[in-house]
N, C-alpha and C positions, 0 to 999 in steps of 0.2 A: 321088647315087647312086655307089658304088664303080665303079673302072675295070672289074674282074672281073665285078661285078653287070651292068653294061652289055654287056658282050661276051656273057654268056649270055644276057642277053634279046634280042640281036641276031641270036642263033644258034637261037633257038626259033621253029620255024617254026609256021606258022598250022594246017597238018594235022595237026601234034603237039597243038597246043592243043585242037582239037576231039576227038582221040581221048582226050587224058588227062582231059577233061571228061566223056566218057562212062565212063572208068574210075572216075571220082569217083562218077559216077550211080549204077554197077553196085554199088560198095563200099556205098553208102547203100542200096541194094535188098537186097542181102545182109545187111546189118546188120538191117534191118527184119525180114526173113523169118526170121532166126535168133533174133528176141527177144533180142538181146544177148549170146547164147550160142553165139558162133561155133565150127563144127564145123571138122576137118582132114581133107583128102582122104587117102585110104590110099596106101601107097607105091606099089601097083599103078596107082592111078588117076593118080597124079603121073608114073610113067614113061609111061603112055599118052599123056598130054598133051604130055609132054617130046618124043616122038618125032612126035606129030600136028603140032604148032606149031613144031618145031625149036628147041626152048629146052632149057636145062641143068636136069636135074631138081633139083640141089641149089638151083639159081636159084628155081625154082617152090615148094621146100619152104622156103625163107627167106622169098619172098613170103607165103605162106600162114600162117606162122608169125607175120610181122608183123601180117598182117590180125587173127589170132586174139587178139592182145594190144591191140586197140583201147583197152580201158578203161586201159591203163597208160600212154597218151598223154594223158590227160585232163588239163586243168590243174590243178595242185595249189593247194589253198586253204592258206594259213598262217596259223593262228590270230593275232589281233592286237587288241589293247585289252582286256585282261582285266577282266572284269565281278565274277565272284563264284564261289564254289564251291557246287555242289548236293548235299546228303547223300543218299546212296542207301542203303548198308548193306544189299544184297541179297547172299544167298549161295545157292550150289546145290552139293551134293554128288553127285558120280558117280563110281562106283567107290572108288577110293583118292585122288581128288583133290577138292580143295575151292576151288570157283570163287567170287570175290568181287568186287563193284563197290561201293567204298566212297564214291565221290564222281564227280561230273562237274564239269570245268573250264569255265565259261562264258566266251565271248568275245564281242565285238561281231560277229564275222563266221562263228563257228564254234563248236563245242563239242568238248571232248576227253573221251573215255570210257576209264577206266583200269582193266583187268582183271586181277586177281591170282589166280595158280593156286598152291596150296599141297598138299604131300604128304609123306608120312614118307620122309625122306632115308636112312634107315639101310641101304637096299639099293641105293642110287644108285652107278653106276660113272660116272667121268668120260667114258669112251668112249661110253658109252649117251647120256649128255647131249650129246655133239658129233655123234652120228650120227643120233639121232631127234628131228629138228626139224621136227614138223608145223605147217602154218601155220594160223592162226586168222583168221577174217574176221567182221566185224559186219554184222548186217542189221537195219535198223529198219523198213524200209518208205518209201514215197514220202511226201514229195518229198526224202528224205534220202540225200545220198551219203556213204557211210563208207569210209574209207580207213585202212589199217593205217600207222602212224608208228613202226613198230619197237617195240623193247622189250629186255628184258634178263633174264637168268636165271642161276641157281646151283643147288647141290643144295637141293632140296626147295621151291623157288620159281621162278616165272617171272611176269613183268610185260608185259603188252601195252596200246599206247596206239592209239587210233583218233580220227581227226579226222573230225567229223560236220559237213557243211554242207547246208543252211542250219542255224543254230544251234539246237538244241533249245529249247522252252518252259521258262521257270522253272518252270512246273508240269508236272511229268513224270509225274503220276498216270495210270495207264491206258495208258501206253506199253509196250511190250515190246521187249527186246534179245534178239537171237538171235545167238548166237556158234557158228559152224560150223567144225569142224576139217577141214582138207584135208591130203592127204599130198603136194601139190605146190604150188609157189610162185605158180602162176597161177590157183590156185582151181578147177581143172577135175575133181579127184577127191575127193570128200567121203569121209572115214572112216567115216561115219554117226554121229558124235557131234555133237550139238546141244545147246548150253547156253542155255536159255530163263529170263528173268527178266522177271516182271511187275512194273513198277515202281509204286510208291505215293509220293504226295507226303509229303515230310518238311519240318517248319519249318526255314528256314534264317535 
C-alpha cells in the first residue's frame, strides 16, 4: 500500500465509517424507491436543507447531481472477441427522417447495434446541425443493458452505436428495439419520439 493511502486509512475514524456505511445504505434505499429514475430536489428544498444542516447549497446541488447520474458510473463493457454480423435490415420512417438498422455486430461478451438516420439535406444549415443535438437511447428490456457508444453525423445523415450486454442471441426474431430521443444528455427529458423496430430472423 502506498504511503499516502496508509495515511488516509489511519486518519479514517471508526465513527466516520459507521456514518458513511449508513449513507451507502440510504443511497441504496433511495435507488430502490426511485426505480432507478432518480429525481432532484428543488432549489427551494436545497436552500431549506442548507440552512437547516449548515451546509453549502452548491455542495448539496453537486451531491444530488452526482446521485442522479448513478448509471453513468456503471462499469463499461467493451466488446471483444468478434464472432459474426447479424443481418437486420429494418427501417422506420417518421416525418422526414428514415431510421435504419442494417446489422448487429456480435461479440463474445456484447453486441453492437448500429442505427442510421437519413433525411433530405437540401435545407440543412451547418449551424442547425451543430446546435440541435438531441440524444438517442436504446431500450431492449431485461436483462439487457444498453449504452450509447457515440456516433457521427453530417448533412443528411447521422449514425449512432449502442453496446448491448449481455450479447443478444444469434436468433433475434421476436425481439424489439426501442430508440428513444431525449433533449438532454442524461436521458431525463424525452422529446416524445420513439422509434420501434420489431425484429425478424434473417439467415446469416
